[in-house]
N, C-alpha and C positions, 0 to 999 in steps of 0.2 A: 826896653832892655838894652844894656850896653853891648856894643859890638865886640865879638870875641874872635871873629875870622873875617879878614878882608881878602876878597878875590879880585885880582887885577888882570885884565887883558894887557898885552904888551903893545902891539903895533896899533897906532891910532889912539891909544889910551895912555899908557905909561910913558911912551916915547913921543916926542914932538914930531912935526911934519918933516924934520930932517933926520929922523930916526936917532935922535939924541935923547939922553936921559936928563930932564931938567933937574937942577939941584934942589929946587923946592920939593919935587916929588920924592927925591932920595931922603931928604931931611924928614918929611912927613912920615915915610915908611919907618925910618929909624926910630922916630918918637913913638909910633904905634907899637913896634916890637918891644921897645924899652918899657912900655906900660903893660906888656904881657899880652898884646893882641897878636894873634897869628896872622901872617900875611902869605898868600899863595899867588904865584904867577900862573894864570890860567890862559893858555895860548894855543894857537894852531901850530906854533913852531915845534920842531923836534927838541928833545932835551938838550943836545949839544949845541943847537942853534940858539936856544934860550939862555944857556948858562953864561955867556959873556955879559948879557944884560943883568942877570942875577948877581954876578960878581961886582958889577958897577954899583948895584944897589947897596951891597956890603952890609946886609942884614940877614939874619936867619930866615930862610924862605922855604916854602913847600912848592914843588914844581908839578903842576898839572898841565901836561904837554900833549901835543898831537891831538888837539881838540878833545881831550879827555881820555884818550886811549891808554895813557900811561901816567901814573902818579909816583913821583920819586922825590925823596927829600934831598936837601941841598948836598948832603954827604954822599949821594949816589945810590942810596938804598931804595929798591923798588917795593912799593906797597900795593899798588893795583895795576893790572895790565889787562887790556882787552884787545885781542888780536883778531884780524879779519881772516876767516878761513881761506886757505889757499885756493880751494875750488871756486869760491865766490870771487876772489881776486882775478882768477883766470877768466871767468865769465864777464867781469867788468872790463877787463882789457880788450876782450873780443868785441864787446858792445861799443866801446869808445874809440875804436880804431880811427875814425875820421878826425879825432883830436889828438892823435898820438904824438905830434911834435911837442906838445906841452905836457906829456904824461910822465909819471914816475911812480916807483913803488918804494915805500919806506919801510925799513926793517928795524927792529930793536937789536942793534949790533954794537959791539964795543967802539968801533971807529970806522974802518974801511967798509965800503959798500953798504953804508946805511941807506943811501938813496940811489936807486938804480934807474938809469935813464937809457932810452934808445938813441937819443940824439943829444950830444954834448955841445953842439954848435947851435947858436940861436942868434937871430937879429933883434930879439925882444930885449930892450935895455934892462927891464926889471928882472927877467930871468937871467940875463948875463950877470947882473950884480949878485944875484943869489948864488949862481954857479961859482963866481969868483970867491965869495966869502965861505963857501962850503966845499971847495974842491977836494980837500982831504977826505971828505965823507962820501964822495960821489963814485959810482961805478957805472960801467956801460954794459948793456945786454942787448943783443940783437938776434932774434926779436926779443922784445921786452918780456914776453911770457916766459922766456927761458930762465929768468931770475927767480921764478916761483918755486924754490926748493924748500921753503918753510912758510908758515903763516906770517904775513906782514902786519905792520901796524895800520897801514892804509895804502890805498891807491890815490894818487893826487893828479889833478889836471889843472892847467893854468893857461891863460891866454886873454885875448880881448873879450870885453864884456859880452857882446852878442854871440860869438861862438860858444862861450861858456854857458850862456842861457840855453842854447840849443842842446849842449851836452847834458845840462841839468834836466831838461825836459825829457830827453831820451832815457836817462837813468831813472827818473821817477815813473816812467811808463814801462820799465823793464818787467817782464813776467816774474823775475826773481827779486823784485825790489824789496821784499820783506827781509831779504838776507843781508841788507846793509843799511847804513845810515849816511846822510849827507851833511857836511858842514860847509857852508857857502860864505865866502868873503868877497865883497865887491868894492872896488875903488873906482867909482864912476869918473872922478876927475882925472884919473890916470889911464882910463880905459883898460883896466886890468882886473881880472877876477880869478879866484881859485876855488876849486872844488876838492874837498877831501872826502874820500869814500872810506868809511870806517865801519867798525862792528855795529850791528843794528841797535844795540842797547847803549851805545856810547854817544856822549856829547859833553861839552863843557859842563852843562848843568847836571847831568847824571853823575859825572865823576866828582863834581863839587859836593853833591848830595851824599855820595858814598863816603867821601873823605870826612865831611862834617859829622856823619853818623859814627864813624870810627873814632873821631876825636871827642864825641859826646856833645856836639854843638847842635842846637835846634836851628831851624830856618831863620827864626827871629834874631839869632846871634850873628847872622852872616850879612855882610855888605858886599855887593859886587859892582864893579865899574867896567863898562864896555862901550864899544862904538859900532860894531858891525853885526851882520846877520848871524854869524856863528856864535855870538854872545847871547842870543835870545833865550836859550834854555837856562843859561847861567843866571841871567837877570830875572827870569821867571821864578827860579828857585829861591833867590835871596830874599830875606826879609826886608832888606834895604837895597833896592835896585837903583843904580845911578847911571844915567846915559850921558856920554860925553857931548859937549856942545857941537862937536864935529861928527856926531853919530849919524848913521843912515836914517832917513825919514821914518822907516817902518818901526824903529825902536822908540820913536817919540810919540807913538799913537796909543801908548798904554797908560799914560798918566804917571809914569815913573819920575823920580827926581832927575833933574838935569843940572850938570855942572858946566864949568868953562870948557873951552876946547883944549886939545892937546898942546896948543901953542900958548895957552893961558894957564898952564899948570893946573888943569882941571882935576887931576887926581889929588894933588895936595889940597886943593880947596875942599873937595868932597871928604877926604880923610879928616881934615880939621873940623868940618861942619858936623859930620855924622858919627865919627869915632872918637876923636880927641876931646871935643867939648863934652860929649856924653860921658866919657870915661872920667873927665875931671869933675863933672857934677855928681858922679856916683862915688867919688873918692871920699 
């Protein structure tokens, strides 16, 4: 069956290792949309953090952001939203106090105070870069729990890989673990990891499935491309799952298709192979 929906992760997938958008990827997406194939960016990024990339792509896109907590079209209209109950968020912050330096709470707000932090100063270069790029959206709350005046999209933790593994283990053993879901992203080469604590029914995969159903697409109509742990559910749902050459090892154990790395225009190669050639053969 021809591909009708392409779901693309951003970091490590659409963008190269310098966080730049390769021209080959942009051209492939443009050609796919020209042929009537819908393209969705499916990312752990917030909507406003993902939109600069979407504008670079310069094609009509669906935005599935915050690891599936929010689905919004390019024009800003919200179609699906899954919030984390404020009481659960409070228990999560209490449980993860040992990792508070890298903690934040993300809200679905127009601009200011989208991301609430207890500490705005950090020696971590990756967090420093994130704070610099998102300063207009950041707010400070001390203690962090005081920001919980409404249901957030997520609680997020970030830091070196080993401490984040310890935080993940603590969360999975929590007596209230059924009240939330976890989306884990690991960059071993940079010794950096992120944990997004989200609504229990929420993931990139579940949001993609919801959106596909609303659009009238079957699983077989969907191609997904990803590279990290938080892409697992999305790839599991898609009829055509494609793992980046730079993908984490655990994604390569399922026998899914594999494309080039993000520095080899792997997204463009996969779109050409699985979507454009198929579309041309069915024309």
